[in-house]
N, C-alpha and C positions, 0 to 999 in steps of 0.2 A: 572459523564461522561458516556454518552450513547455509548456502543460498540455493534459490531456485530462480526460475525466469518464467514470465509470461508475456505475450503479445499484447500491445497496448488495445487492440480491438476487442480482447475479452471481456472488457469492462464497458464498451460501448460508450454512451454519453456519460457514464458515471467515471470514466478513466479520470484518475487525480492528476490535476494540474502541476502538481509539485513534484511529480515522479520523474525520475532521470531515465531517459530512454536512449538505447544505443542507436547506431546507424540503421539498423535493420527493424526498428520499432520495438525492441525487447526491453523489458524491466527486470533488472536483477534485484532480488529482496533477500533479506535475512529471513531464513526459515526456522521459526520459532514460535512455540504456541503462546509465549508471553504476550504478543500482540492481541490475539483474540480475548486474553483475559484483561487486558490493560483497561484503566479508565479513559474517558475522554481526555481529561488533563494529560495524563502520561502519554497519550498518543500525540498530543499537540506539541509536547516537549521533544518526543522522539522525531516529529516531523522537521524539527529545526536542526537535527543532527548533521554534523559535517560528514559522518560516514554514510555514503550513498545507499548501500544495502539497508542500513536502519531506517533511515528517511524514507526510502521507497517502501519498506515494510508497514511503517506507520501510516503513510498517506493512503496506502492500498487498502489497509484495515479500516481506515476512516471511509473510503469510498465503497468498500463491501458492506459495511454496516448502513450506509446509506441505501445501496442497492436492495438490501434485505428488507429494509423499512418499506421501500416502495413496493417490492413484490408482496408484503404482507397485507398491504392495502386492499 
């Protein structure tokens, strides 16, 4: 499974509370385009995953969508 990382400060106040953070403040997430194409329902299901990188990818996508909506206002 291909993963990427980002620092929790990258999303500011939109940082997802459900994301797992390492001791340095980084989030490791599953790097796949499926999250950007997923429905809200699918993301909510994946946000409950026992696999940390999948859970982080789903909650990060939810947060990024909220941030995009705020930016477009």
